[in-house]
FIFILUM-104500 format. One record per residue: residue number from 1; residue in one letter; x, y, z of N, C-alpha, C in turn. Coordinates in steps of 0.05 Angstrom, whole numbers. Example, Ala and Ser with C-alpha at 12.3 -4.5 7.8 and 13.67 -1.06 7.14 Angstrom:
# residues 2
node num = 1 | residuo = A | n.px = 264 | n.py = -114 | n.pz = 156 | ca.px = 246 | ca.py = -90 | ca.pz = 156 | c.px = 264 | c.py = -66 | c.pz = 156
node num = 2 | residuo = S | n.px = 257 | n.py = -45 | n.pz = 142 | ca.px = 273 | ca.py = -21 | ca.pz = 143 | c.px = 258 | c.py = 1 | c.pz = 157
//
This chain:
# residues 127
node num = 1 | residuo = X | n.px = 16 | n.py = -24 | n.pz = 0 | ca.px = 0 | ca.py = 0 | ca.pz = 0 | c.px = 17 | c.py = 25 | c.pz = 0
node num = 2 | residuo = X | n.px = 38 | n.py = 25 | n.pz = 17 | ca.px = 56 | ca.py = 48 | ca.pz = 19 | c.px = 70 | c.py = 52 | c.pz = -7
node num = 3 | residuo = X | n.px = 78 | n.py = 31 | n.pz = -20 | ca.px = 92 | ca.py = 32 | ca.pz = -46 | c.px = 74 | c.py = 45 | c.pz = -67
node num = 4 | residuo = X | n.px = 48 | n.py = 38 | n.pz = -68 | ca.px = 29 | ca.py = 48 | ca.pz = -87 | c.px = 25 | c.py = 78 | c.pz = -83
node num = 5 | residuo = X | n.px = 24 | n.py = 87 | n.pz = -58 | ca.px = 21 | ca.py = 115 | ca.pz = -52 | c.px = 45 | c.py = 131 | c.pz = -61
node num = 6 | residuo = X | n.px = 69 | n.py = 120 | n.pz = -56 | ca.px = 94 | ca.py = 133 | ca.pz = -65 | c.px = 95 | c.py = 136 | c.pz = -95
node num = 7 | residuo = X | n.px = 88 | n.py = 115 | n.pz = -109 | ca.px = 88 | ca.py = 115 | ca.pz = -139 | c.px = 68 | c.py = 136 | c.pz = -148
node num = 8 | residuo = X | n.px = 45 | n.py = 137 | n.pz = -136 | ca.px = 25 | ca.py = 157 | ca.pz = -144 | c.px = 35 | c.py = 185 | c.pz = -138
node num = 9 | residuo = X | n.px = 48 | n.py = 189 | n.pz = -115 | ca.px = 59 | ca.py = 215 | ca.pz = -108 | c.px = 80 | c.py = 224 | c.pz = -129
node num = 10 | residuo = X | n.px = 98 | n.py = 206 | n.pz = -136 | ca.px = 119 | ca.py = 212 | ca.pz = -155 | c.px = 107 | c.py = 219 | c.pz = -182
node num = 11 | residuo = X | n.px = 87 | n.py = 203 | n.pz = -190 | ca.px = 74 | ca.py = 208 | ca.pz = -216 | c.px = 61 | c.py = 235 | c.pz = -216
node num = 12 | residuo = X | n.px = 47 | n.py = 243 | n.pz = -195 | ca.px = 34 | ca.py = 269 | ca.pz = -193 | c.px = 55 | c.py = 292 | c.pz = -193
node num = 13 | residuo = X | n.px = 77 | n.py = 287 | n.pz = -180 | ca.px = 98 | ca.py = 307 | ca.pz = -179 | c.px = 110 | c.py = 313 | c.pz = -206
node num = 14 | residuo = X | n.px = 115 | n.py = 292 | n.pz = -221 | ca.px = 127 | ca.py = 296 | ca.pz = -248 | c.px = 106 | c.py = 305 | c.pz = -268
node num = 15 | residuo = X | n.px = 81 | n.py = 298 | n.pz = -265 | ca.px = 61 | ca.py = 307 | ca.pz = -285 | c.px = 54 | c.py = 336 | c.pz = -281
node num = 16 | residuo = X | n.px = 58 | n.py = 348 | n.pz = -258 | ca.px = 51 | ca.py = 376 | ca.pz = -253 | c.px = 75 | c.py = 395 | c.pz = -256
node num = 17 | residuo = X | n.px = 99 | n.py = 384 | n.pz = -259 | ca.px = 122 | ca.py = 401 | ca.pz = -261 | c.px = 126 | c.py = 410 | c.pz = -290
node num = 18 | residuo = X | n.px = 135 | n.py = 435 | n.pz = -293 | ca.px = 140 | ca.py = 446 | ca.pz = -320 | c.px = 170 | c.py = 444 | c.pz = -325
node num = 19 | residuo = X | n.px = 178 | n.py = 436 | n.pz = -349 | ca.px = 207 | ca.py = 435 | ca.pz = -355 | c.px = 219 | c.py = 463 | c.pz = -354
node num = 20 | residuo = X | n.px = 238 | n.py = 468 | n.pz = -337 | ca.px = 250 | ca.py = 494 | ca.pz = -334 | c.px = 266 | c.py = 501 | c.pz = -358
node num = 21 | residuo = X | n.px = 278 | n.py = 482 | n.pz = -372 | ca.px = 294 | ca.py = 488 | ca.pz = -395 | c.px = 277 | c.py = 500 | c.pz = -417
node num = 22 | residuo = X | n.px = 253 | n.py = 490 | n.pz = -421 | ca.px = 235 | ca.py = 500 | ca.pz = -442 | c.px = 227 | c.py = 529 | c.pz = -436
node num = 23 | residuo = X | n.px = 222 | n.py = 535 | n.pz = -411 | ca.px = 215 | ca.py = 563 | ca.pz = -403 | c.px = 239 | c.py = 581 | c.pz = -407
node num = 24 | residuo = X | n.px = 263 | n.py = 572 | n.pz = -399 | ca.px = 287 | ca.py = 588 | ca.pz = -402 | c.px = 293 | c.py = 593 | c.pz = -431
node num = 25 | residuo = X | n.px = 290 | n.py = 573 | n.pz = -448 | ca.px = 295 | ca.py = 576 | ca.pz = -476 | c.px = 276 | c.py = 595 | c.pz = -489
node num = 26 | residuo = X | n.px = 250 | n.py = 594 | n.pz = -481 | ca.px = 230 | ca.py = 612 | ca.pz = -491 | c.px = 237 | c.py = 641 | c.pz = -483
node num = 27 | residuo = X | n.px = 245 | n.py = 645 | n.pz = -458 | ca.px = 253 | ca.py = 672 | ca.pz = -449 | c.px = 277 | c.py = 683 | c.pz = -465
node num = 28 | residuo = X | n.px = 296 | n.py = 666 | n.pz = -471 | ca.px = 319 | ca.py = 674 | ca.pz = -487 | c.px = 311 | c.py = 681 | c.pz = -515
node num = 29 | residuo = X | n.px = 293 | n.py = 667 | n.pz = -527 | ca.px = 283 | ca.py = 673 | ca.pz = -554 | c.px = 269 | c.py = 700 | c.pz = -553
node num = 30 | residuo = X | n.px = 252 | n.py = 705 | n.pz = -533 | ca.px = 239 | ca.py = 731 | ca.pz = -531 | c.px = 259 | c.py = 753 | c.pz = -527
node num = 31 | residuo = X | n.px = 279 | n.py = 749 | n.pz = -511 | ca.px = 300 | ca.py = 770 | ca.pz = -507 | c.px = 314 | c.py = 775 | c.pz = -534
node num = 32 | residuo = X | n.px = 321 | n.py = 754 | n.pz = -548 | ca.px = 334 | ca.py = 758 | ca.pz = -574 | c.px = 316 | c.py = 773 | c.pz = -594
node num = 33 | residuo = X | n.px = 290 | n.py = 768 | n.pz = -593 | ca.px = 272 | ca.py = 782 | ca.pz = -611 | c.px = 271 | c.py = 812 | c.pz = -605
node num = 34 | residuo = X | n.px = 270 | n.py = 819 | n.pz = -579 | ca.px = 270 | ca.py = 847 | ca.pz = -571 | c.px = 296 | c.py = 860 | c.pz = -579
node num = 35 | residuo = X | n.px = 319 | n.py = 846 | n.pz = -574 | ca.px = 345 | ca.py = 857 | ca.pz = -582 | c.px = 347 | c.py = 862 | c.pz = -612
node num = 36 | residuo = X | n.px = 337 | n.py = 843 | n.pz = -628 | ca.px = 338 | ca.py = 846 | ca.pz = -657 | c.px = 323 | c.py = 871 | c.pz = -666
node num = 37 | residuo = X | n.px = 301 | n.py = 878 | n.pz = -652 | ca.px = 286 | ca.py = 901 | ca.pz = -659 | c.px = 302 | c.py = 927 | c.pz = -653
node num = 38 | residuo = X | n.px = 317 | n.py = 926 | n.pz = -631 | ca.px = 332 | ca.py = 950 | ca.pz = -621 | c.px = 360 | c.py = 953 | c.pz = -633
node num = 39 | residuo = X | n.px = 371 | n.py = 932 | n.pz = -645 | ca.px = 398 | ca.py = 933 | ca.pz = -655 | c.px = 403 | c.py = 955 | c.pz = -676
node num = 40 | residuo = X | n.px = 385 | n.py = 960 | n.pz = -695 | ca.px = 391 | ca.py = 982 | ca.pz = -714 | c.px = 395 | c.py = 1009 | c.pz = -700
node num = 41 | residuo = X | n.px = 378 | n.py = 1015 | n.pz = -680 | ca.px = 381 | ca.py = 1040 | ca.pz = -665 | c.px = 407 | c.py = 1040 | c.pz = -648
node num = 42 | residuo = X | n.px = 413 | n.py = 1017 | n.pz = -636 | ca.px = 438 | ca.py = 1014 | ca.pz = -620 | c.px = 462 | c.py = 1018 | c.pz = -638
node num = 43 | residuo = X | n.px = 462 | n.py = 1006 | n.pz = -661 | ca.px = 485 | ca.py = 1009 | ca.pz = -680 | c.px = 489 | c.py = 1038 | c.pz = -688
node num = 44 | residuo = X | n.px = 468 | n.py = 1052 | n.pz = -694 | ca.px = 470 | ca.py = 1080 | ca.pz = -701 | c.px = 482 | c.py = 1097 | c.pz = -678
node num = 45 | residuo = X | n.px = 473 | n.py = 1092 | n.pz = -654 | ca.px = 482 | ca.py = 1107 | ca.pz = -631 | c.px = 511 | c.py = 1100 | c.pz = -625
node num = 46 | residuo = X | n.px = 519 | n.py = 1075 | n.pz = -628 | ca.px = 547 | ca.py = 1068 | ca.pz = -624 | c.px = 565 | c.py = 1081 | c.pz = -644
node num = 47 | residuo = X | n.px = 556 | n.py = 1083 | n.pz = -669 | ca.px = 571 | ca.py = 1097 | ca.pz = -690 | c.px = 575 | c.py = 1126 | c.pz = -683
node num = 48 | residuo = X | n.px = 554 | n.py = 1139 | n.pz = -673 | ca.px = 556 | ca.py = 1167 | ca.pz = -665 | c.px = 575 | c.py = 1171 | c.pz = -642
node num = 49 | residuo = X | n.px = 575 | n.py = 1152 | n.pz = -623 | ca.px = 591 | ca.py = 1154 | ca.pz = -599 | c.px = 621 | c.py = 1148 | c.pz = -604
node num = 50 | residuo = X | n.px = 626 | n.py = 1127 | n.pz = -620 | ca.px = 653 | ca.py = 1117 | ca.pz = -622 | c.px = 665 | c.py = 1118 | c.pz = -650
node num = 51 | residuo = X | n.px = 649 | n.py = 1123 | n.pz = -670 | ca.px = 659 | ca.py = 1123 | ca.pz = -697 | c.px = 658 | c.py = 1095 | c.pz = -709
node num = 52 | residuo = X | n.px = 669 | n.py = 1092 | n.pz = -734 | ca.px = 669 | ca.py = 1066 | ca.pz = -747 | c.px = 687 | c.py = 1046 | c.pz = -733
node num = 53 | residuo = X | n.px = 681 | n.py = 1021 | n.pz = -737 | ca.px = 698 | ca.py = 999 | ca.pz = -727 | c.px = 692 | c.py = 990 | c.pz = -699
node num = 54 | residuo = X | n.px = 672 | n.py = 1002 | n.pz = -686 | ca.px = 666 | ca.py = 994 | ca.pz = -658 | c.px = 652 | c.py = 967 | c.pz = -659
node num = 55 | residuo = X | n.px = 661 | n.py = 949 | n.pz = -642 | ca.px = 649 | ca.py = 923 | ca.pz = -638 | c.px = 635 | c.py = 922 | c.pz = -611
node num = 56 | residuo = X | n.px = 617 | n.py = 903 | n.pz = -607 | ca.px = 605 | ca.py = 899 | ca.pz = -581 | c.px = 598 | c.py = 870 | c.pz = -577
node num = 57 | residuo = X | n.px = 596 | n.py = 862 | n.pz = -552 | ca.px = 587 | ca.py = 835 | ca.pz = -545 | c.px = 571 | c.py = 836 | c.pz = -519
node num = 58 | residuo = X | n.px = 561 | n.py = 814 | n.pz = -511 | ca.px = 546 | ca.py = 812 | ca.pz = -486 | c.px = 522 | c.py = 830 | c.pz = -484
node num = 59 | residuo = X | n.px = 508 | n.py = 834 | n.pz = -507 | ca.px = 483 | ca.py = 850 | ca.pz = -506 | c.px = 462 | c.py = 834 | c.pz = -489
node num = 60 | residuo = X | n.px = 450 | n.py = 849 | n.pz = -471 | ca.px = 430 | ca.py = 836 | ca.pz = -454 | c.px = 409 | c.py = 856 | c.pz = -445
node num = 61 | residuo = X | n.px = 385 | n.py = 847 | n.pz = -441 | ca.px = 364 | ca.py = 864 | ca.pz = -429 | c.px = 367 | c.py = 861 | c.pz = -399
node num = 62 | residuo = X | n.px = 374 | n.py = 883 | n.pz = -386 | ca.px = 378 | ca.py = 881 | ca.pz = -357 | c.px = 352 | c.py = 889 | c.pz = -342
node num = 63 | residuo = X | n.px = 334 | n.py = 903 | n.pz = -355 | ca.px = 309 | ca.py = 911 | ca.pz = -342 | c.px = 289 | c.py = 917 | c.pz = -364
node num = 64 | residuo = X | n.px = 265 | n.py = 907 | n.pz = -359 | ca.px = 242 | ca.py = 914 | ca.pz = -377 | c.px = 217 | c.py = 916 | c.pz = -360
node num = 65 | residuo = X | n.px = 203 | n.py = 938 | n.pz = -364 | ca.px = 179 | ca.py = 942 | ca.pz = -347 | c.px = 156 | c.py = 953 | c.pz = -365
node num = 66 | residuo = X | n.px = 132 | n.py = 944 | n.pz = -359 | ca.px = 109 | ca.py = 955 | ca.pz = -372 | c.px = 102 | c.py = 981 | c.pz = -358
node num = 67 | residuo = X | n.px = 99 | n.py = 1002 | n.pz = -373 | ca.px = 95 | ca.py = 1028 | ca.pz = -360 | c.px = 66 | c.py = 1033 | c.pz = -351
node num = 68 | residuo = X | n.px = 47 | n.py = 1024 | n.pz = -367 | ca.px = 19 | ca.py = 1028 | ca.pz = -361 | c.px = 3 | c.py = 1002 | c.pz = -365
node num = 69 | residuo = X | n.px = -13 | n.py = 994 | n.pz = -346 | ca.px = -29 | ca.py = 970 | ca.pz = -349 | c.px = -48 | c.py = 974 | c.pz = -373
node num = 70 | residuo = X | n.px = -53 | n.py = 952 | n.pz = -387 | ca.px = -72 | ca.py = 953 | ca.pz = -410 | c.px = -61 | c.py = 966 | c.pz = -435
node num = 71 | residuo = X | n.px = -34 | n.py = 970 | n.pz = -436 | ca.px = -22 | ca.py = 982 | ca.pz = -460 | c.px = 2 | c.py = 965 | c.pz = -468
node num = 72 | residuo = X | n.px = 14 | n.py = 972 | n.pz = -490 | ca.px = 39 | ca.py = 960 | ca.pz = -499 | c.px = 62 | c.py = 979 | c.pz = -497
node num = 73 | residuo = X | n.px = 62 | n.py = 995 | n.pz = -476 | ca.px = 83 | ca.py = 1016 | ca.pz = -472 | c.px = 102 | c.py = 1005 | c.pz = -451
node num = 74 | residuo = X | n.px = 128 | n.py = 1004 | n.pz = -459 | ca.px = 148 | ca.py = 992 | ca.pz = -442 | c.px = 172 | c.py = 1011 | c.pz = -439
node num = 75 | residuo = X | n.px = 187 | n.py = 1006 | n.pz = -419 | ca.px = 214 | ca.py = 1017 | ca.pz = -415 | c.px = 233 | c.py = 994 | c.pz = -413
node num = 76 | residuo = X | n.px = 257 | n.py = 996 | n.pz = -425 | ca.px = 276 | ca.py = 975 | ca.pz = -424 | c.px = 304 | c.py = 986 | c.pz = -422
node num = 77 | residuo = X | n.px = 321 | n.py = 971 | n.pz = -408 | ca.px = 349 | ca.py = 978 | ca.pz = -406 | c.px = 365 | c.py = 956 | c.pz = -419
node num = 78 | residuo = X | n.px = 382 | n.py = 963 | n.pz = -439 | ca.px = 399 | ca.py = 944 | ca.pz = -453 | c.px = 428 | c.py = 951 | c.pz = -446
node num = 79 | residuo = X | n.px = 444 | n.py = 931 | n.pz = -440 | ca.px = 472 | ca.py = 937 | ca.pz = -435 | c.px = 489 | c.py = 920 | c.pz = -454
node num = 80 | residuo = X | n.px = 512 | n.py = 930 | n.pz = -461 | ca.px = 531 | ca.py = 915 | ca.pz = -477 | c.px = 559 | c.py = 925 | c.pz = -471
node num = 81 | residuo = X | n.px = 579 | n.py = 910 | n.pz = -480 | ca.px = 607 | ca.py = 918 | ca.pz = -477 | c.px = 617 | c.py = 926 | c.pz = -505
node num = 82 | residuo = X | n.px = 626 | n.py = 952 | n.pz = -507 | ca.px = 636 | ca.py = 962 | ca.pz = -533 | c.px = 666 | c.py = 964 | c.pz = -532
node num = 83 | residuo = X | n.px = 679 | n.py = 959 | n.pz = -555 | ca.px = 708 | ca.py = 959 | ca.pz = -557 | c.px = 716 | c.py = 961 | c.pz = -586
node num = 84 | residuo = X | n.px = 741 | n.py = 970 | n.pz = -591 | ca.px = 753 | ca.py = 970 | ca.pz = -618 | c.px = 766 | c.py = 943 | c.pz = -622
node num = 85 | residuo = X | n.px = 769 | n.py = 933 | n.pz = -646 | ca.px = 780 | ca.py = 906 | ca.pz = -650 | c.px = 807 | c.py = 901 | c.pz = -636
node num = 86 | residuo = X | n.px = 826 | n.py = 919 | n.pz = -637 | ca.px = 852 | ca.py = 914 | ca.pz = -625 | c.px = 856 | c.py = 930 | c.pz = -599
node num = 87 | residuo = X | n.px = 835 | n.py = 939 | n.pz = -587 | ca.px = 836 | ca.py = 955 | ca.pz = -563 | c.px = 844 | c.py = 939 | c.pz = -538
node num = 88 | residuo = X | n.px = 861 | n.py = 951 | n.pz = -522 | ca.px = 867 | ca.py = 940 | ca.pz = -496 | c.px = 849 | c.py = 953 | c.pz = -475
node num = 89 | residuo = X | n.px = 846 | n.py = 941 | n.pz = -452 | ca.px = 828 | ca.py = 952 | ca.pz = -431 | c.px = 836 | c.py = 981 | c.pz = -425
node num = 90 | residuo = X | n.px = 819 | n.py = 998 | n.pz = -416 | ca.px = 791 | ca.py = 991 | ca.pz = -409 | c.px = 773 | c.py = 991 | c.pz = -433
node num = 91 | residuo = X | n.px = 752 | n.py = 975 | n.pz = -431 | ca.px = 731 | ca.py = 974 | ca.pz = -451 | c.px = 708 | c.py = 991 | c.pz = -440
node num = 92 | residuo = X | n.px = 686 | n.py = 992 | n.pz = -455 | ca.px = 664 | ca.py = 1010 | ca.pz = -446 | c.px = 639 | c.py = 994 | c.pz = -442
node num = 93 | residuo = X | n.px = 627 | n.py = 995 | n.pz = -418 | ca.px = 601 | ca.py = 984 | ca.pz = -413 | c.px = 581 | c.py = 1006 | c.pz = -419
node num = 94 | residuo = X | n.px = 564 | n.py = 1001 | n.pz = -439 | ca.px = 544 | ca.py = 1020 | ca.pz = -448 | c.px = 516 | c.py = 1011 | c.pz = -441
node num = 95 | residuo = X | n.px = 501 | n.py = 1028 | n.pz = -428 | ca.px = 473 | ca.py = 1022 | ca.pz = -420 | c.px = 455 | c.py = 1041 | c.pz = -435
node num = 96 | residuo = X | n.px = 436 | n.py = 1030 | n.pz = -450 | ca.px = 416 | ca.py = 1045 | ca.pz = -465 | c.px = 389 | c.py = 1042 | c.pz = -450
node num = 97 | residuo = X | n.px = 376 | n.py = 1065 | n.pz = -445 | ca.px = 349 | ca.py = 1064 | ca.pz = -435 | c.px = 330 | c.py = 1071 | c.pz = -458
node num = 98 | residuo = X | n.px = 313 | n.py = 1052 | n.pz = -464 | ca.px = 294 | ca.py = 1054 | ca.pz = -486 | c.px = 266 | c.py = 1057 | c.pz = -475
node num = 99 | residuo = X | n.px = 249 | n.py = 1069 | n.pz = -492 | ca.px = 221 | ca.py = 1071 | ca.pz = -486 | c.px = 206 | c.py = 1071 | c.pz = -513
node num = 100 | residuo = X | n.px = 181 | n.py = 1062 | n.pz = -512 | ca.px = 164 | ca.py = 1063 | ca.pz = -536 | c.px = 139 | c.py = 1079 | c.pz = -530
node num = 101 | residuo = X | n.px = 142 | n.py = 1101 | n.pz = -515 | ca.px = 119 | ca.py = 1118 | ca.pz = -507 | c.px = 103 | c.py = 1128 | c.pz = -531
node num = 102 | residuo = X | n.px = 117 | n.py = 1135 | n.pz = -552 | ca.px = 103 | ca.py = 1146 | ca.pz = -576 | c.px = 98 | c.py = 1125 | c.pz = -597
node num = 103 | residuo = X | n.px = 100 | n.py = 1099 | n.pz = -590 | ca.px = 95 | ca.py = 1078 | ca.pz = -609 | c.px = 119 | c.py = 1068 | c.pz = -624
node num = 104 | residuo = X | n.px = 142 | n.py = 1081 | n.pz = -621 | ca.px = 167 | ca.py = 1073 | ca.pz = -634 | c.px = 188 | c.py = 1072 | c.pz = -613
node num = 105 | residuo = X | n.px = 204 | n.py = 1050 | n.pz = -613 | ca.px = 226 | ca.py = 1048 | ca.pz = -594 | c.px = 247 | c.py = 1069 | c.pz = -599
node num = 106 | residuo = X | n.px = 254 | n.py = 1084 | n.pz = -579 | ca.px = 274 | ca.py = 1105 | ca.pz = -581 | c.px = 291 | c.py = 1106 | c.pz = -556
node num = 107 | residuo = X | n.px = 316 | n.py = 1115 | n.pz = -559 | ca.px = 334 | ca.py = 1117 | ca.pz = -536 | c.px = 327 | c.py = 1142 | c.pz = -520
node num = 108 | residuo = X | n.px = 323 | n.py = 1138 | n.pz = -494 | ca.px = 317 | ca.py = 1161 | ca.pz = -476 | c.px = 343 | c.py = 1171 | c.pz = -462
node num = 109 | residuo = X | n.px = 362 | n.py = 1153 | n.pz = -457 | ca.px = 387 | ca.py = 1161 | ca.pz = -445 | c.px = 408 | c.py = 1139 | c.pz = -449
node num = 110 | residuo = X | n.px = 433 | n.py = 1147 | n.pz = -448 | ca.px = 456 | ca.py = 1129 | ca.pz = -452 | c.px = 476 | c.py = 1135 | c.pz = -430
node num = 111 | residuo = X | n.px = 487 | n.py = 1114 | n.pz = -417 | ca.px = 508 | ca.py = 1117 | ca.pz = -398 | c.px = 532 | c.py = 1100 | c.pz = -407
node num = 112 | residuo = X | n.px = 556 | n.py = 1109 | n.pz = -402 | ca.px = 580 | ca.py = 1095 | ca.pz = -408 | c.px = 598 | c.py = 1094 | c.pz = -383
node num = 113 | residuo = X | n.px = 611 | n.py = 1071 | n.pz = -379 | ca.px = 630 | ca.py = 1069 | ca.pz = -358 | c.px = 652 | c.py = 1050 | c.pz = -366
node num = 114 | residuo = X | n.px = 677 | n.py = 1056 | n.pz = -359 | ca.px = 699 | ca.py = 1038 | ca.pz = -366 | c.px = 699 | c.py = 1013 | c.pz = -350
node num = 115 | residuo = X | n.px = 706 | n.py = 991 | n.pz = -363 | ca.px = 709 | ca.py = 965 | ca.pz = -349 | c.px = 735 | c.py = 952 | c.pz = -359
node num = 116 | residuo = X | n.px = 744 | n.py = 932 | n.pz = -345 | ca.px = 770 | ca.py = 919 | ca.pz = -352 | c.px = 767 | c.py = 894 | c.pz = -368
node num = 117 | residuo = X | n.px = 743 | n.py = 885 | n.pz = -375 | ca.px = 740 | ca.py = 860 | ca.pz = -390 | c.px = 720 | c.py = 864 | c.pz = -412
node num = 118 | residuo = X | n.px = 722 | n.py = 847 | n.pz = -433 | ca.px = 703 | ca.py = 848 | ca.pz = -455 | c.px = 677 | c.py = 833 | c.pz = -449
node num = 119 | residuo = X | n.px = 676 | n.py = 819 | n.pz = -427 | ca.px = 653 | ca.py = 803 | ca.pz = -421 | c.px = 641 | c.py = 811 | c.pz = -394
node num = 120 | residuo = X | n.px = 616 | n.py = 805 | n.pz = -390 | ca.px = 604 | ca.py = 809 | ca.pz = -364 | c.px = 591 | c.py = 783 | c.pz = -356
node num = 121 | residuo = X | n.px = 581 | n.py = 781 | n.pz = -332 | ca.px = 568 | ca.py = 757 | ca.pz = -323 | c.px = 541 | c.py = 753 | c.pz = -336
node num = 122 | residuo = X | n.px = 531 | n.py = 773 | n.pz = -350 | ca.px = 505 | ca.py = 770 | ca.pz = -364 | c.px = 508 | c.py = 760 | c.pz = -392
node num = 123 | residuo = X | n.px = 533 | n.py = 755 | n.pz = -400 | ca.px = 539 | ca.py = 748 | ca.pz = -428 | c.px = 528 | c.py = 720 | c.pz = -435
node num = 124 | residuo = X | n.px = 512 | n.py = 718 | n.pz = -456 | ca.px = 503 | ca.py = 693 | ca.pz = -467 | c.px = 501 | c.py = 696 | c.pz = -497
node num = 125 | residuo = X | n.px = 507 | n.py = 675 | n.pz = -512 | ca.px = 504 | ca.py = 677 | ca.pz = -541 | c.px = 475 | c.py = 677 | c.pz = -549
node num = 126 | residuo = X | n.px = 468 | n.py = 688 | n.pz = -573 | ca.px = 440 | ca.py = 686 | ca.pz = -582 | c.px = 431 | c.py = 657 | c.pz = -585
node num = 127 | residuo = X | n.px = 405 | n.py = 652 | n.pz = -581 | ca.px = 395 | ca.py = 625 | ca.pz = -584 | c.px = 393 | c.py = 618 | c.pz = -613
//
């Protein structure tokens, strides 16, 4: 009897659990989709800031919030590490604050800070 209850418990446990890998993969796909929408604007701003030849890696959404309930208006913060191909440290951690208040994603502010590495702990390759 005890064995049957344990088997039933294990079966219920596994049948109700969601695979975390599938949820994580879906979130990464959604993050990549948002980044692909914002990359043209990011590339233009990087060209204005650093000139031609600037590379970047570790692009990530560090914050995204819905501004008003019942709308599709968001604010998002994107960060990346910018550098020239043969540049030695320090590199530049660039944070873009985006908003789509007027229906089009646009940069509201940009911050830059020097860092000693080309990677951050948020770095992951696109899915």
